[in-house]
Structure formats: structure tokens, C-alpha cells
C-alpha positions in Angstrom: 0.0 0.0 0.0 1.5 3.4 -0.8 2.7 5.5 2.1 0.3 8.3 1.4 -2.7 6.0 1.3 -1.6 4.3 4.5 -1.4 7.7 6.3 -4.8 8.6 5.1 -6.2 5.2 6.2 -4.6 5.6 9.7 -6.0 9.2 10.0 -9.5 7.9 9.2 -9.2 5.2 11.8 -8.0 7.7 14.5 -10.9 10.1 13.7 -13.4 7.2 13.8 -11.9 6.0 17.1 -12.2 9.5 18.6 -15.9 9.8 17.6 -16.7 6.3 18.9 -15.1 7.3 22.2 -17.0 10.5 22.3 -20.3 8.8 21.5 -19.6 6.1 24.1 -19.1 8.9 26.7 -22.4 10.5 25.9 -24.4 7.2 25.5 -26.0 5.4 28.4 -23.3 3.4 30.2 -24.1 -0.3 30.6 -23.8 -2.0 34.0 -22.9 -5.7 34.2 -24.6 -8.2 36.6 -22.7 -10.1 39.3 -21.8 -13.0 37.0 -21.9 -11.0 33.8 -25.0 -12.7 32.4 -26.8 -9.5 31.7 -26.5 -5.7 31.5 -28.8 -2.9 32.4 -28.7 0.7 31.4 -29.1 2.2 34.9 -28.5 1.0 38.5 -29.3 4.2 40.3 -31.8 7.1 39.9 -34.7 9.0 41.3 -38.1 7.3 41.0 -39.8 6.9 38.7 -37.1 5.6 36.4 -37.1 2.7 33.9 -34.5 0.0 33.3 -34.0 -2.5 30.6 -32.1 -5.8 30.9 -30.0 -7.1 28.0 -29.1 -10.8 28.2 -25.4 -11.3 27.6 -25.2 -15.0 28.3 -24.0 -16.7 25.0 -25.1 -20.2 26.0 -28.3 -22.0 25.0 -30.0 -22.6 28.3 -33.5 -21.6 27.5 -35.9 -18.7 28.0 -35.3 -15.8 30.4 -37.5 -14.6 33.3 -37.0 -11.7 35.6 -37.8 -10.4 39.1 -37.4 -6.6 39.4 -39.0 -5.8 42.7 -37.0 -8.3 44.8 -35.6 -6.6 48.0 -33.6 -9.6 49.3 -29.8 -9.4 48.8 -28.9 -12.7 47.1 -25.4 -12.5 48.6 -27.0 -13.1 52.0 -28.5 -16.4 50.7 -25.8 -19.0 49.8 -28.2 -21.1 47.8 -29.8 -18.3 45.8 -29.0 -20.0 42.5 -31.2 -23.0 43.3 -33.4 -21.9 46.2 -36.4 -19.7 45.1 -37.1 -18.7 48.7 -34.0 -16.4 48.5 -36.1 -13.9 46.5 -39.4 -12.0 46.9 -41.2 -10.1 44.2 -43.0 -10.9 41.0 -41.7 -13.2 38.3 -42.1 -11.8 34.7 -41.0 -12.5 31.2 -40.8 -8.8 30.5 -37.2 -7.5 30.5 -38.1 -3.9 31.3 -39.5 -2.3 34.5 -40.1 1.2 36.0 -39.2 1.8 39.6 -41.4 4.3 41.5 -40.9 3.6 45.2 -37.6 4.6 46.8 -35.5 1.7 48.2 -32.8 -0.8 47.4 -33.7 -3.6 45.0 -31.9 -6.6 43.5 -33.0 -7.3 39.9 -32.9 -11.1 39.1 -32.4 -12.8 35.7 -33.3 -16.5 35.6 -32.3 -18.5 32.5 -33.4 -22.1 31.7 -35.8 -24.5 33.5 -36.6 -24.7 37.2 -34.5 -27.9 37.5 -31.3 -26.4 36.0 -31.6 -22.6 36.2 -28.9 -20.1 35.6 -29.4 -17.2 38.1 -27.7 -13.8 38.2 -28.5 -10.4 39.8 -27.6 -6.7 40.0 -28.3 -4.1 42.7 -30.7 -1.2 41.9 -30.9 2.0 44.1 -34.0 4.0 43.8 -33.8 7.5 45.4 -36.4 9.9 46.6 -36.9 12.3 43.7 -36.9 15.3 46.2 -33.1 15.1 46.8 -31.7 18.4 45.3 -28.0 19.0 44.8 -26.4 20.2 48.0 -25.2 23.6 46.8 -24.5 26.8 48.6 -24.8 29.9 46.4 -22.5 32.8 47.6 -23.4 36.2 46.0 -20.4 38.4 45.6 -19.8 42.0 44.7 -19.1 42.7 41.0 -22.0 40.7 39.6 -20.3 37.5 40.5 -21.1 34.4 42.5 -19.5 31.3 43.9 -21.0 27.7 44.1 -19.9 25.5 47.0 -20.9 21.8 46.5 -21.3 19.5 49.5 -21.0 16.1 47.9 -21.3 14.3 51.2 -24.9 15.6 51.6 -26.3 14.5 48.2 -26.0 11.3 46.2 -24.7 12.8 42.9 -21.4 12.1 41.1 -21.3 15.2 38.9 -23.4 18.2 38.0 -24.6 20.3 35.1 -25.1 24.0 35.5 -27.3 26.5 33.5 -26.6 30.1 34.4 -29.9 31.2 32.7 -28.3 34.4 31.4 -28.2 33.5 27.7 -30.6 32.6 24.9 -32.5 29.3 25.3 -32.0 26.7 27.9 -28.3 26.2 27.3 -26.3 23.9 29.6 -23.3 26.0 30.3 -21.3 23.5 32.3 -21.9 19.8 31.4 -19.7 17.8 33.9 -18.6 19.7 37.0 -17.3 17.3 39.6 -18.2 19.6 42.5 -14.9 18.9 44.3 -14.0 22.6 44.2 -16.0 25.8 44.2 -17.2 27.2 40.9 -17.1 31.0 40.2 -19.0 32.9 37.6 -19.6 36.6 36.7 -22.7 37.9 35.0 -22.6 40.6 32.5 -25.3 42.6 34.1 -26.8 43.0 37.6 -30.1 41.4 38.4 -31.8 38.3 39.8 -31.1 35.0 38.1 -32.7 31.6 38.7 -29.6 29.3 38.4 -30.4 25.7 37.4 -28.2 22.9 38.8 -28.9 19.3 38.1 -27.1 16.3 39.7 -26.1 13.3 37.7 -25.0 9.7 38.3 -22.1 7.8 36.7 -24.2 4.7 36.4 -27.8 6.0 36.6 -30.4 8.5 35.5 -31.3 11.8 37.2 -34.1 12.7 34.8 -36.7 12.4 37.6 -34.6 14.0 40.3 -35.6 17.5 41.5 -33.7 20.4 40.1 -34.9 23.5 42.0 -33.9 27.0 41.0 -31.1 28.6 43.0 -31.6 32.4 43.2 -28.6 34.5 42.5 -28.6 38.3 43.1 -26.0 39.8 40.9 -25.0 43.3 41.9 -22.1 45.6 41.0 -22.0 47.1 44.5 -23.8 46.1 47.7 -27.2 47.8 48.2 -27.2 49.8 51.4 -30.0 48.7 53.9 -32.5 51.4 54.8 -34.4 51.2 58.2 -37.7 53.1 58.1 -39.0 52.6 61.6 -38.3 51.2 65.1 -40.9 50.5 67.7 -40.5 49.2 71.2 -43.2 46.6 71.8 -42.3 45.7 75.4 -39.4 45.4 77.8 -37.6 42.7 75.7 -39.0 43.2 72.2 -38.7 45.7 69.3 -40.0 45.7 65.7 -38.0 47.0 62.8 -39.3 47.9 59.3 -37.0 48.6 56.4 -37.0 48.8 52.6 -37.1 45.5 50.8 -33.9 43.4 51.4 -32.0 41.9 48.5 -32.4 38.1 48.5 -29.3 36.0 48.5 -27.3 38.4 50.8 -26.4 38.1 54.5 -28.0 40.6 56.9 -27.3 41.1 60.5 -28.9 43.3 63.2 -26.3 45.3 65.1 -27.1 46.9 68.6 -25.2 49.4 70.7 -26.0 50.0 74.3 -23.4 52.7 74.6 -20.4 50.4 74.8 -20.1 49.6 71.1 -21.9 47.8 68.2 -22.4 44.0 68.4 -24.3 41.6 66.2 -27.4 40.4 67.9 -29.4 38.6 65.2 -29.2 37.2 61.7 -32.0 38.3 59.3 -33.0 36.0 56.5 -34.1 38.3 53.6 -36.3 35.5 52.2 -38.3 35.3 55.4 -38.1 38.8 56.8 -38.0 40.8 53.6 -39.4 44.1 55.0 -40.0 43.6 58.7 -38.3 41.9 61.6 -39.2 41.5 65.3 -36.3 41.1 67.6 -36.8 39.7 71.1 -34.2 39.1 73.7 -34.8 39.0 77.5 -31.2 40.2 78.0 -32.4 43.7 76.7 -34.4 46.1 78.8 -36.0 48.4 76.3 -38.2 50.1 79.0 -35.2 51.2 81.1 -32.4 51.7 78.6 -32.0 53.1 75.1 -30.2 51.3 72.3 -28.9 52.2 68.8 -29.5 49.8 65.9 -28.1 49.3 62.4 -28.6 46.8 59.6 -25.4 45.3 58.2 -25.3 43.6 54.8 -22.4 41.5 53.7 -21.8 39.6 50.4 -21.4 35.9 50.7 -17.8 36.1 49.7 -17.0 38.4 52.6 -15.4 40.9 50.3 -17.7 43.8 51.0 -20.3 45.1 53.5 -22.6 48.1 54.0 -24.4 49.5 57.1 -27.7 51.4 57.3 -28.2 54.7 59.1 -28.8 54.4 62.8 -32.2 53.9 64.5 -32.3 55.0 68.1 -34.8 53.4 70.5 -36.6 55.3 73.2 -36.8 53.9 76.8 -39.9 55.2 78.7 -42.0 54.3 81.7 -44.8 55.6 84.0 -44.2 56.2 87.7 -46.0 57.8 90.7 -49.5 57.4 89.6 -51.8 59.2 92.1 -55.4 60.3 92.5 -56.5 63.2 94.6 -58.4 66.1 93.1 -56.7 65.2 89.8 -55.3 62.2 88.1 -51.5 62.7 88.1 -48.5 60.5 87.0 -44.8 61.0 86.2 -43.4 59.9 82.8 -39.7 59.3 82.3 -37.8 59.0 79.0 -34.3 58.4 77.7 -32.8 58.1 74.2 -29.4 58.5 72.6 -28.1 62.1 72.3 -26.6 61.5 68.8 -28.6 63.3 66.1 -31.2 64.3 68.7 -33.3 67.4 68.1 -36.6 66.8 69.9 -38.9 64.1 71.2 -42.7 64.2 71.0 -45.3 62.8 73.4 -48.2 61.6 71.3 -51.5 59.8 71.7 -52.6 58.1 68.5 -51.8 60.7 65.9 -52.3 63.6 68.2 -49.3 65.6 69.5 -49.6 66.2 73.3 -46.2 67.8 73.9 -42.7 68.2 72.7 -39.4 68.2 74.6 -35.9 69.3 73.7 -34.0 67.1 76.1 -33.0 63.5 75.2 -33.7 62.3 78.8 -35.9 63.7 81.5 -39.2 63.3 83.3 -42.4 65.3 83.6 -45.6 65.2 85.6 -48.9 64.9 83.7 -52.1 66.2 85.5 -55.6 65.4 84.2 -59.0 66.7 85.4 -61.2 63.8 84.4 -61.0 60.1 83.5 -61.7 60.7 79.8 -58.3 62.4 79.5 -56.5 59.2 80.5 -55.3 58.0 77.1 -52.5 55.7 75.8 -49.3 57.7 75.2 -45.9 57.0 73.7 -42.8 59.0 72.7 -41.5 59.4 69.2 -38.4 60.8 67.5 -37.4 61.0 63.9 -33.8 61.0 62.5 -32.8 60.8 58.9 -36.3 59.6 57.9 -36.3 56.8 60.6 -39.3 57.0 62.9 -38.5 55.6 66.4 -41.4 55.0 68.8 -41.3 54.1 72.5 -43.4 51.6 74.2 -47.2 52.3 74.3 -48.1 53.3 77.9 -51.6 53.4 79.4 -51.7 55.4 82.7 -53.4 53.6 85.6 -53.7 50.4 83.6 -52.1 48.3 86.3 -53.4 50.5 89.1 -56.8 49.9 90.7 -58.5 53.3 90.4 -60.2 54.3 93.7 -61.4 57.9 93.7 -61.2 59.9 97.0 -64.3 59.8 99.1 -66.8 62.7 98.9 -67.8 64.8 102.0 -70.7 63.3 104.0 -74.2 64.1 102.9 -76.7 66.5 104.6 -79.9 64.8 105.8 -83.0 66.4 107.2 -86.5 65.3 108.1 -89.5 66.6 106.2 -92.6 65.3 107.8 -92.3 61.5 107.7 -89.6 61.6 105.0 -85.8 62.1 105.0 -84.4 64.5 102.5 -80.7 64.1 101.4 -78.5 66.7 99.9 -75.5 65.0 98.2 -72.2 66.8 98.1 -70.2 67.9 95.0 -67.7 65.3 93.7 -64.0 65.7 92.8 -64.5 64.5 89.3 -67.4 64.7 86.8 -70.2 62.6 88.2 -71.6 59.4 86.8 -73.9 58.6 89.7 -74.0 58.6 93.5 -74.3 55.4 95.5 -76.1 55.7 98.8 -75.7 53.2 101.7 -78.1 53.3 104.7 -78.1 51.7 108.1 -81.5 51.7 109.8 -82.9 48.8 111.9 -80.0 46.5 111.1 -76.4 46.7 112.2 -74.8 47.1 108.7 -74.9 49.6 105.9 -76.7 48.4 102.7 -76.9 50.0 99.3 -80.4 51.5 99.0 -80.3 53.5 95.8 -78.3 55.2 93.0 -78.9 58.6 91.6 -77.3 61.2 89.4 -79.2 64.0 91.2 -77.7 66.0 94.1 -81.1 65.9 96.0 -83.0 62.8 96.9 -85.9 61.9 99.2 -85.7 58.6 101.0 -89.2 57.1 101.2 -88.2 53.5 102.0 -87.2 53.8 105.7 -88.6 50.8 107.5 -91.1 51.3 110.3 -89.7 51.3 113.8 -86.5 53.1 112.8 -85.4 55.4 115.6 -82.1 56.5 113.9 -81.0 56.4 110.3 -77.4 56.7 109.1 -76.0 57.3 105.6 -72.7 56.9 103.8 -72.2 57.8 100.1 -69.8 57.0 97.3 -69.9 57.9 93.6 -68.8 56.8 90.2 -67.2 59.0 87.6 -68.0 59.1 83.9 -65.7 56.1 83.3 -67.2 53.9 86.0 -64.4 54.4 88.5 -65.8 54.3 92.1 -64.8 56.4 95.0 -64.1 55.4 98.6 -67.1 55.6 100.9 -67.7 58.8 102.9 -67.9 59.0 106.7 -71.4 58.3 108.1 -74.0 60.9 108.7 -76.8 60.0 111.2 -80.2 61.4 111.9 -82.4 60.7 114.9 -86.0 60.0 113.9 -88.1 61.3 116.9 -90.9 59.1 118.4 -91.5 61.6 121.2 -94.9 62.9 120.1 -95.2 66.6 120.1 -98.8 68.0 119.9 -99.7 71.7 119.9 -102.3 73.0 122.3 -103.6 75.7 119.8 -103.4 76.8 116.2 -104.7 79.7 114.1 -105.6 78.9 110.5 -105.6 82.5 109.3 -103.3 82.1 106.3 -100.3 84.0 107.8 -98.1 80.9 107.3 -97.6 80.7 111.0 -99.2 77.8 112.9 -101.8 77.4 110.2 -102.3 73.7 110.8 -102.9 71.4 113.7 -99.9 69.1 113.1 -97.8 66.8 115.3 -94.0 67.1 115.5 -91.9 65.7 112.6 -90.7 62.1 112.9 -91.2 58.6 111.6 -94.5 57.1 113.0 -95.5 53.6 112.1 -99.2 52.8 111.7 -100.1 56.4 112.4 -103.7 57.4 113.1 -105.1 60.8 114.1 -108.8 61.7 114.7 -110.2 65.2 115.7 -113.7 65.7 117.2 -115.7 68.7 118.1 -116.9 69.1 121.7 -120.1 67.2 120.8 -118.1 64.2 119.7 -118.6 64.6 116.0 -115.6 63.4 113.9 -114.5 66.3 111.8 -111.0 65.1 110.6 -109.1 61.8 110.2 -105.6 61.1 108.8 -103.0 58.3 108.6 -100.2 60.6 107.3 -98.2 62.1 110.1 -96.8 64.7 107.7 -100.2 66.2 107.1 -102.2 68.3 109.6 -105.8 69.7 109.9 -106.2 73.1 108.2 -109.3 74.1 110.4 -111.9 73.3 107.7 -114.9 71.1 108.1 -117.1 70.0 105.1 -115.4 72.8 103.0 -116.2 75.6 105.5 -114.0 77.1 108.2 -114.7 75.5 111.5 -115.7 77.7 114.5 -113.3 78.9 117.1 -113.3 76.9 120.2 -112.0 73.7 121.9 -111.5 70.5 120.0 -110.5 67.0 121.0 -107.9 64.7 119.4 -107.0 61.0 119.6 -103.6 59.8 118.2 -102.0 56.3 118.0 -98.8 54.9 116.4 -96.1 52.3 117.0 -92.7 53.4 118.3 -89.2 52.0 117.4 -89.8 49.1 119.8 -93.1 48.3 117.9 -95.1 49.3 121.1 -98.5 50.9 120.6 -98.5 54.5 121.7 -101.8 56.4 122.2 -102.5 59.9 123.2 -105.6 62.1 123.5 -106.3 65.6 124.6 -107.7 69.0 123.6 -106.6 72.1 121.7 -108.0 75.5 120.8 -108.8 76.7 117.3 -108.2 80.5 117.3 -109.6 82.7 114.5 
């Protein structure tokens, strides 16, 4: 053969060999069984995945049968080539099967008859489809990122990577072993959903999950911006801020006056615009703190801090009730950047102060002025709010007692004049002691004057104590008692002159409480000319609509005293005209 032709022939062989090698690398690899009797395309993968068995035994031993769902390892059964009890599963003549349930299986090929079989097997590992590649994505300044693979935490042998920054669904990296980090730089900043798929040397990963890995490409780190800080209680605050960039590391820094320190990690995927920090080691009611957000790229090459938010420590003390509601309120905040601090209720401004720490006394004239209050300061657009405080919330409000009432007898009734109260009145509460040893509530009224018509018969002395409720339902202490003797010593006049001069115009007994009272008046011939059961009323000197004559008249009076004894009295009196 000529030399030139030989060289051409060798070149063709080398090229063909190269392409055959390349094709073999990209085709499915074949996996031999234990004794080499058959091959299968895959021996590992995520369910569901199919396999096909190719018989490689060159002898003539008969037809082939298969068990794909066997879970017993034949190597643990010495007689597996002749003992059918070494296997479980279903016997089939089909040489292909799809695995769906994760687990370890031993696919069996049986050649020949049951008396002289030829048995071989291969191990199949079916994985849960939800095992993603164990990859950490580190976002770095300069539109770059770094992939860290943890091959001990996933089952894969190598990986393919799609950066999702070009046209189509191009696989940028086909066979990355994952033994070392992989770095890449995007042309433009933005958010990219990186695709990473794990692969097996001897299996298929077509059913294995391949979730997106979010990459935030940025030329320079975005500076965090706090918008508000609110003290919720003694150990808890709430921060709001502009939306955080996903894929970066954020920390909350705190300064109690001795320097900044990291107190919390903030996951931007979970706490994108708001974060509540709670730590019993802090005392936000007693001490102020300064807070910043720190962002660092995952490569540790750059960081940025936000502007500072200053908390406000505040509390109520010395709550007191006399003729006013009074309490002291204390506050303290950082002096840096301080201009003023406002005391607010809701959205209403109550007062402003130009000192970063102090105290003041608040005086209120009525209960409706007791409102929730809090302090607020604003620095560089950051609104900082202290804890919400409700005066007298934890104090049982007991208003001071009123002066005692004034009581007087009018006929058989007792009239009460109730005193002015320290705060706007809701209602009076009147307690009475009469025939029993204890005070009992007898009525409530919003009027300053009241007539007691419910005094039991036989009461020789009546005592009163009063309290009141303000407009908000707060009750006062009870006043000292005020007593009134109800006379049962009957006083009867011996004369009267019904001439209209408003002096002694009626024949009337002395004032008092008389039980079962009866009074009859007769002329001197024994004719009944007046009768009454009301001790508060008297005879006006008329008989049958005409003025009675001057002269002497007789009376008969009876009643029961405080001891329920019947008292009777009779006598005469003179009518003078």
C-alpha cells in the first residue's frame, strides 16, 4: 500500500476511534450483573425511572425470566442459584421495568428451566426524587457568585449548570465534579434563577428534582435602609426597612453605649421588609439602644451598614389620684442626632421636649383624659417610637371619698342633699343603716337631691354613707357616716290659728317617723271632723269645706314606736280665729 494512502487510512481510523469514544461517553453506560450474564442501562436514579435488561449469556440454556421488585440481597442467601425462597417479588418474562418507590432492590435474571436454572442479579438503588444537589450559592460583589458543593450531603457524582443568562436553555457546564467551588460573573446585575442538576455515573437523574437557585447579581452592595423602630415591650422591638435583596447576608447590630455588636441574623427571604427582635437580655423600657442593619456579600469581600435607628426607653411612675389624676413619665434616648422628642396619643401631639432624657408630671382633670401615650423621635427619615403606655392600667383606680351628705326630716320623710364630687359625676351610690347593724346600698342617683321614702317602720335613727362613680365607671371610697335621729317623742300643739299667715296654720304633730299612724279630731259634741293616717299632714281648720268655728276640739292619736309598742295619746286644743 502506498505510504500516502496508508497515512490517510490511519487518519480515518483515528478520527473514527475519537468519535466512537466521544459517543460512548455520551451514550448510556451499561452495567454488568454479578456473573456478567446481563447488562442494564441504569443501576441508580430517582423514582420513577425505567431500566431494561439485555441478556449477555451466550449459551443455549432456554428462555429468560425476571424479578425486578426483589428486595432480598442474594449475597445473604448462599443457595440463591437453586433456592427460590431467596427472592421475593413478582416473576415476569418482560425484560423492562419502571421503579417508583424509593428503596434498594436486586433485579434477578433466571435462565433455563426450574430444575437447571442459571441465576444472576444486579443491585438497583431508587432514590427519593426530592433530593436536590447540596449547593450553597454565595453572592459576591461585582455581579459574581460562587458555588460550593457538599458532595457528602447528596447522592450525585457530577453536575450540570445552567446560568440562565443566555438565549434558550443552554447547559453552560456539562460535567462539573463539585470537588472545588465554581465561580462565575454575570454581564449585568439582576436576579437569576440558576439551574443545577445532579447526575450519576451509572444512573439517570431525569426524575430528580432540580430547583432554581436564586442569584442576586450586583455591582455594589445595596445599602440597607431602616424606616421605623418600635419598642413593643421590655424585651422586644419591631423594625421595618426597605425590601432586602435576596441572597445576601443581613445582621442586626445593637449598641447599648459600649459599642456595636451583632445580635441577630436576618433572612431576607423570610423577613423581607420587617423583623421582630426579642431578647430577655435587653431592657427596652429602662435603657435606650442604637440599631443598624449590616449587609455582607457571601464572599465576605464587601459590606454596608444602614443609618442608625435610636430606641426610646420610657415608663410611667408615681400614679396618684387626689383632686386630679397625676402621673410621672420618664424617657431616655441617645443624644446623637437628637433634636426633639414628642409625646403623642394616637396621631395627636400632646407635647414636645428638647432634652434627650428627663421626666415630667402629667395632670388630668377627668378620666376621659386618660389615654395611651408614647414617645416618638425622627432621625434621617427613621421614625422611632417608644413603648405604648396606658396610665393607671395596672393600678386599681379608687377615687377619693366625697364629703358626707346632709340629711333632714321633712314630715315622715328624710331628704338628702348629696355633696359635689372631685371628678365629673356618673352617679351617686347611697348606703343606709336603719334597723339592722350594717350599711346596705339602697339607691343610686345622678341627682344631688334625693328623698328617701323607704325607711322601715320602727327606725329610731338612720345613718347614711355615700360613694360615687365618675363618667368612666371608677368608684370612690365611701364617705364617713351621717346620722339622723327619727323622733318618736310625740309633740302635739295646744292651739293653732288657721288665718293664712303661714304661722301655725295647721294642727300638726312634730316631725318624725311614726308607724301605723292614726289621728282623729272631734268637736266638743263628739262629731268626727278630721281623720288622717299621714303624720306629715295636719288639719287646716276646715270642716265640710267651711271654716270650723273657734273653740275647743278633741284629738286621739295612735302609732307604733321604734320598739313596735303601741303609743296612744288624747287631749284637747283650741282653734283661734
